[in-house]
N, C-alpha and C positions, 0 to 999 in steps of 0.2 A: 504494500500500500504506500502510495506517495502522498506526502503531506506538504503543506505550506507552513512555514514558520514566520513569525512576525519579524524576526531578525534577518530574513532573506533579503538580499540586495536586489532591488528592482531598478529598471531604467525606463523612463518615459520621455516622450517628445510632447512638449506643451503646445497648446493652442494659444492664441493671443489672450483669451480669457484665463487660461492656466497661468500664463506669465503674470497677469494682473494679480491673481490670487497669491502666487509665490512672492511677488513684490510686496504685497500687504503683510505677508508673514514675516518677511525680512525686516520690514519697517518696525513691526511690533517687537521683534527680537532685539533690534538695535536700541529701541527705547528702554527695554528691560536690562540688557546686558552691556550695551555700549559697543565699543570696538572689539570686544571679545566674542561677539555673536558669530556663529557659524553661518556662512552664506553659501547656498548651493549654486553652483555654476555649471553650465552645460559643457560637455566634452567637445572634441573636434567635430563630432557628427551631430551635435545639437541635442544630445540626450542628457537628461538629468538623472543622476544615480543617487539612491538613498535607501535606507532600510525600509521595509514595507510599513512598519509601525509609524515611521515619520511621514511617509506618504499619506497614510490614513489620517494622521493628526493634522497635516497641513491642508489637505484637499477634501477631507470628509464632509465638511459643511458645504462645499461647493458642488457636490454631486447630487443630482436630482433630475426629475423629469422636466422641470420648468427652467433649468439653468443650462447654459451652453456647456458642452463637454470641455473639461480642462486638459484632456489628453488627446493626441492624434492617434488614430489606429495605424496598424502596420499593413503594408500591402504585399 
């Protein structure tokens, strides 16, 4: 049986809406922690990598039927 663990590393490609959500998260972190705040940056292919639990924490409120998708699908 294969499982998913919350510490698994995931990579996503963000939509413009997802970039906005992530920028809001970064702003909140900077206000709380200042210059020590961890900022997620895309790799050379434009993918953001992070643990699954952090992805859920950052984007969970932005997922819904009435909101635009924060992630781009793969083709």
